[in-house]
N, C-alpha and C positions, 0 to 999 in steps of 0.2 A: 504494500500500500504506500510506503514512503516514496518509492520511485514515481508512482502515479501522482501523488500529492506534489512532488517537486515540479512536475511538468505543469500542473495547474497553477503553481505559484509564479511561474514565469509570465510576466505581462507581455501583451502583444507589442507594446512600445519598445521592448528590448529585442525584438526580432530584427534580423537584418532585412533590408528592403527586398532582397531576393527570396527570403523565406516567407514573407507576408503574403497571404492570399489576396488576390485581386478583389477590389471592392465590387459589389454586385453590378454596378453600372458598367464595369469594364470586363466582366466575364463574358466569354463568347456565348452567343445565343444561337440556338439551332439544334439540329439533331446530333445526337451522339452515335457513335458506332454501336449498333445493336448488340454486338458481341462483347463490347467493353464491360468488364466487371466494375460495377459502381459501388457495391457493398458486399458484405459477407454477414450472413445470419446463421448462427450456430455452426460456423465453418463452411456453410454452403454459399458459393458465389451467386450473386444476383446480378444479372446483366442489365444494361440500359434498355434492351429490347423487352425484357420481362417487366421492368419497372414502367416503361411507356405503355405496355399493354394493360397493366393494372390500373393506371391513372387515365387511360384514354377517355372515359366518359367525362371526367372532370375537366380535362384539357379541351375537349370539344365545347363544353359549356363556357369555359373562360374565353376561348377564341370567339365564340358568338357574342359574348358580352363586349369584348374588345372591339370587334367589328361594328357593333351597334353604337358604342360610345364614339368611335372614330367618325362614323357617319354623322352623329349629332354635332360633334365639334366642327367638322367641315361645313355642315349646313349652317351652323351658327356664325362661323367666321365669314361665310359668303354674304351674310346679311350686313356685315360691318363695312363692306366695301362700297 
């Protein structure tokens, strides 16, 4: 447990720039290789493809909401001109 606690005690500000994760706005957006292992649960690898399949209904819902909001914003800005 000490080893784990020591890792938690290290603050992100003490990381070198190369070891800091990119902020969310700078992370690549798009599809991952479906064969890429993105997690392990009880030692079993979980691929990006398995994860995408699991969350597909929620992703479709969010994409529809995004497209609707984008349309509303464009429609509203067209009135400003």
